[in-house]
Structure formats: structure tokens, C-alpha cells
N, C-alpha and C positions, 0 to 999 in steps of 0.2 A: 867478431861475429857480425855477419851482415844479415839484414832482414830479407826474408824471401820475397821475390817479386810479387807485386799485387796482381790479382787475376784481371784479365782484360774486362773492361766495362762495355756492356752491350749498348749499341746506340739506341736512343729512345724510339719506341715504336709508335706508330699512329694508332689512335683509338679504333677499336673494331667498328666496322661499318654495320649498322643495323638496318635491315630493310624496312621501308615504311609499312605501316599497318594497312591492310586492305580495308576499304570502306565497307560498312555492313551491307549485306545483300538487300535488306529491306529498310527503307528509311524509317526513323522513329515516328510514331503516331503522336501528333500534337492535338490535345483536346481542343475543341472549339470553345471559345470564350463567349459567354452570353453576357451582353451588357445589362447590368442591373442598376437601377437607380439607388444610390446609397440612401439609407434611412435618414430621416431628419435627426439632427443631433438633439440629444436630450440634455438639458442643463443639469448641473450638479444638484441644484435644489429640487428639481423635479424627480431625479433619481432617488434622492433621499426620501421624498414623500412617498414614492412608489414602494420602496423597501419598508418604510415604517407602516404603511397601510397593510402590506402583506404580513408583517410581523404581528399586527394587531388583529388580523383576520382569524375567524374561528377555525378555518382549515389548518393554518399554521399552528395554532394553539393545540389542536387535536394531535398533530404530528409530534409536537414537543411533549405533550402529556403521555403519548404512547411510548416515546423514547425513554422518558424518565421512569415510567411505570415498570419498564423492563430493566434498565441499566442500574438504577439505584439499589433495588433489592438484590440483584444478582451480584453487584460489586460488594455489597455488605456481606452476603453469604460467603463469597469467595474469600474475603478478607478474614472473616471469622475462622474459616476452614484453614487458612494459612497460619493464622496466629495460634490455632489449636495445635498444629504440627510443631511450630517453633516452641510453644510452651511445653508440649509433651517431651520434646528433645531436651529441654533445659531442666524440667522438673522431675522427669522420670526416665533417666538414661538407662536404668536397668530394665524397665519395661520395653523401651525402644530396642534393646539388644536381644529381646526374646526371639528365638528362631521361629519362623513360620513354615517355610518349605525349603529344604536344602540349605544353601548358603544365604538365603534371604531372611532378614529379620523384620520386625515391625517397622523400623525406621525406613528400610528400603521399600517396603510395601507402601507406606504412607507417602514417601517421596515420589514414587512412580504414580501413585494416585493423584498427586498434585499436577503432574504433567497431563494425565488423562482428563482431569477435571478442567484444565485450561483448554484443551482441544474441544471438550464437550461444550464449554461455555462459548467458545468461538463459533462453533456450529450453531448453537441455539441463538446467538445474537444474529448471525447472518440469516437464519431462517425467520426470526422475528422481524427483522428489517424488510426482508423480501415479501413476507406475507402481510405485514401490517402498515408499513410506512412508505416503502419505495414508490408504489403507484401513486399515492396521495402526494408525495413530495415531487414527483415528476410532473403531475398535473399542476401543482402550484408553481413549479419552475416555469412551465410553458406559459401560464397565465401572467407571471411576472415579466417574462421576456416580451410577451405581446404588449404589455403596458409600456415597456421601455422603448418600443419601436416608434 
């Protein structure tokens, strides 16, 4: 038995010729650069003193007090709510299996309320920050940046 003859090999072809891209009809707009004098460098010690003075200021302390007055009680309340859910699931599984509506039982209802309360707390935090702290913090930030220039 002899092997069948090998098929003829095609000669290597040249890569396809790609036409060059046409230049854009409108040249790109380059914004004008305005020369500005760089700010005078502030030494590390001066920066530290600026930040320490800002931290000791009454405005900064008011912002921190407002933050803590919202966050600590809210976190405590949510942690208690979560631990109540876990304790109820561990201590009273029969009560957690009690049907509420259709296929949903007390455990499902409380679990879904955990999600709802998380979204509610997120919304309340954002609203509290926006109405009570953001404007004061932005003003303090601008004052700090001015001191560092």
C-alpha cells in the first residue's frame, strides 16, 4: 500500500493591502494653555500645623459631633435589630416558621425587613450628610486649601 499523494501547497500570498485612513475633515481643537505661576511650596511642618489647626477648630468639631450624633445611635439600633433577628431564629424557630401570607413566614418577613431597613438607613445617612454636614465640610475644605497655598 502506498500513501496517497499530498495535496499541492499554495504559494504564500502577500498580506492584503489596507488603504490609508483619510485625515479628519476638521483638525482637533487644542485648548489654549494659560501660564499660571505655581503656588509656593508648603513645607511638611507647615502642612501639619495647618491640618492640626483645622482639626482643633470649632467648625471641624461641630462636623464631627454632628456625624457621631447620627452614626453611633443609628449603628447601635441597627445592630440590636440584627441581633434580635438572629436570636429569634435561634431561640424560637417555631415562631419564625409561623406563616404570615401565602408561602411567607415570619423569618422571611423579618429577613426582607433587614434589607429594607438597610436601604432606609442608607437614605437617612445620605440625607443627614447632605443637610447637616456637607456644606460645612466643603467650606472647611476650601479654607484649608486656601491656607495651604
